[in-house]
C-alpha positions in Angstrom: 109.3 81.8 105.1 112.9 82.7 104.9 113.2 80.9 101.7 110.6 83.1 100.0 112.1 86.4 101.1 115.4 85.2 99.7 113.5 85.3 96.3 113.4 89.0 96.4 117.1 89.5 96.4 118.2 91.5 93.5 114.6 91.8 92.2 113.8 95.2 90.7 109.8 94.6 90.3 107.8 92.3 92.2 104.1 91.6 91.2 101.7 90.3 94.0 98.4 88.2 93.0 95.0 89.9 93.2 93.7 90.2 96.8 90.5 88.8 97.9 87.5 90.9 98.6 87.4 92.2 102.2 90.8 91.1 102.8 92.8 93.1 105.7 96.3 94.2 104.6 99.0 93.4 106.6 100.6 96.6 107.1 103.8 95.3 109.2 104.6 93.1 106.1 104.3 96.1 103.6 106.3 98.2 105.8 108.9 95.4 106.1 109.3 94.8 102.5 109.3 98.5 101.2 111.5 100.1 103.8 114.9 101.3 103.6 116.3 98.6 106.0 117.4 95.2 104.8 115.8 91.9 104.6 117.1 88.6 106.0 116.5 85.3 104.3 118.2 82.2 103.1 118.4 79.6 100.6 117.4 75.9 101.4 119.6 74.3 103.9 122.1 77.3 103.6 122.8 80.2 106.3 120.7 83.2 106.9 122.2 86.4 105.0 121.1 90.0 104.8 120.6 91.9 101.5 119.2 95.4 100.6 115.9 96.0 99.3 115.9 96.8 95.6 112.4 96.0 94.4 109.2 98.1 93.9 106.2 96.0 95.3 103.0 96.3 93.0 99.6 94.6 94.1 97.3 94.2 91.1 93.7 93.9 92.2 90.0 94.7 91.7 89.5 94.7 95.3 91.3 97.1 97.5 92.4 95.7 100.9 91.0 97.1 104.1 93.6 99.2 106.0 92.8 99.6 109.6 95.7 102.1 110.2 95.8 105.7 110.6 99.8 106.3 110.8 101.4 108.1 107.6 104.1 105.4 107.7 101.8 102.9 106.0 99.6 105.5 103.8 102.8 107.4 102.4 103.9 103.9 100.9 100.7 103.5 98.9 100.6 104.9 95.5 97.1 104.0 94.0 96.8 103.9 90.4 93.3 103.5 89.1 92.9 101.6 85.8 89.3 102.8 84.8 89.5 102.1 81.1 88.0 98.8 79.9 88.1 97.6 76.3 85.3 96.0 74.7 85.8 93.1 72.3 86.1 95.1 69.1 88.8 97.2 70.6 91.1 94.3 71.7 94.3 93.7 69.7 95.5 90.1 70.1 98.7 91.0 68.5 99.7 93.8 70.8 102.5 91.5 72.2 104.1 91.1 68.8 103.8 94.8 68.1 105.2 95.8 71.2 108.3 93.6 70.4 108.9 95.9 67.6 108.9 98.8 69.8 111.3 97.5 72.4 114.2 100.1 71.5 111.8 103.0 72.0 110.3 101.8 75.1 113.9 101.3 76.5 114.8 104.9 75.6 111.5 105.9 77.4 112.6 104.0 80.5 116.1 105.5 80.3 114.7 108.9 80.3 112.4 108.4 83.0 115.2 107.1 85.2 117.3 110.2 84.2 114.3 112.3 85.6 113.8 110.5 88.6 117.7 111.0 89.4 117.3 114.9 88.8 114.3 114.8 91.1 116.4 113.5 93.9 115.6 109.9 93.4 111.9 110.8 94.4 108.7 110.1 92.3 106.5 113.0 92.4 103.0 111.5 92.3 100.6 113.2 89.9 97.3 114.9 91.2 95.4 111.9 90.1 97.2 109.5 91.9 97.1 111.7 95.1 93.5 112.4 94.9 93.0 108.4 94.6 95.1 108.2 97.5 92.9 110.6 99.6 89.8 108.8 98.7 91.1 105.5 99.4 92.2 106.6 102.8 88.9 108.1 103.7 87.0 105.1 102.7 89.4 103.0 104.6 88.4 105.0 107.9 86.6 102.4 109.9 85.3 104.8 112.3 83.7 107.2 110.0 80.2 105.4 109.9 80.2 105.0 113.6 80.9 108.6 114.2 78.2 109.7 111.7 75.7 107.5 113.2 76.4 107.7 116.8 78.6 110.7 117.7 79.0 114.5 117.5 82.2 116.1 117.3 82.3 119.3 119.2 84.9 120.7 121.8 82.2 121.2 124.3 81.5 117.6 124.6 83.0 115.0 126.8 82.4 111.4 127.1 84.1 108.6 129.1 86.6 106.4 127.3 84.7 103.3 128.5 81.3 104.8 127.4 82.8 105.6 123.8 84.3 102.1 123.3 81.1 100.3 124.6 79.2 102.4 122.0 81.6 101.5 119.3 81.6 97.7 120.1 77.6 97.7 120.4 77.4 99.6 117.2 79.8 97.0 115.4 77.9 94.0 116.6 74.5 95.8 115.3 76.3 96.4 111.9 77.7 93.0 111.8 81.4 94.5 111.5 83.6 91.4 111.5 86.8 93.4 112.2 86.7 95.8 114.9 89.3 98.5 115.4 91.7 97.7 118.5 92.2 100.0 121.3 95.5 101.7 120.0 94.0 102.7 116.3 90.9 103.4 118.0 92.3 106.1 120.2 94.7 107.4 117.0 91.5 107.7 115.0 89.9 110.1 117.4 93.0 112.0 117.9 93.3 112.7 114.1 89.8 114.3 114.6 91.1 116.6 117.1 89.8 114.9 120.3 91.9 114.8 123.4 92.0 112.6 126.4 91.7 114.1 129.7 90.8 113.4 133.5 87.7 114.8 134.9 86.1 114.2 138.0 82.2 113.4 138.2 79.8 112.1 141.1 82.8 111.7 143.1 85.1 109.7 141.0 87.9 110.3 138.6 87.4 109.3 135.0 89.2 109.4 131.8 87.3 110.9 129.1 87.5 112.3 125.4 87.3 116.0 124.8 85.8 117.2 121.9 83.3 114.2 120.8 80.0 113.1 122.5 77.5 110.4 122.1 74.3 111.3 120.9 72.6 108.6 123.1 74.0 110.8 126.0 72.4 113.9 124.7 68.8 112.3 124.1 68.7 111.4 127.8 69.7 114.7 129.1 
């Protein structure tokens, strides 16, 4: 809602509540709220106004959302910081908040040093290897075609399969596996192209057919 968007004006840090299990990430909103463009909102019963994005958006969750998109435009925006450390009852410090207050000057100096380093690096955050690796793993796990290709297909430049047969095989597999959210045609094609597959027109049995080159269905091999 425009009034909710207006709450982001001038913010530096925006925390988002935990996502539910098997929640699908609305990538269009992520791009909108993390880009270099302006946002448009309004206060209650007032005119719309544009304002620059100043915030960093952080999602705190134990359930990583599902991302059915292949483009770097979304994955380059996601920096996954895993919190693997757990504290048992004996390690917890109920007075930690008060102790940190005494360290506020030092924490502020630490933040200032970080800001200066960020400016020296061209205002870019260099992701540490652990964050990059976590992102690679998340992207691989989010690939909705990985299991289908492993179960039903074979990647080889010698293989060709009609686009219609490939899509039908995927939908039948998804139904058998009780997949709730299937990949749409556009993203389906993007995922296959990322694997080196290309589309081409071939003539078979007197008809022209659009095919995928570089991938084949195992069911077709078994019938040969």
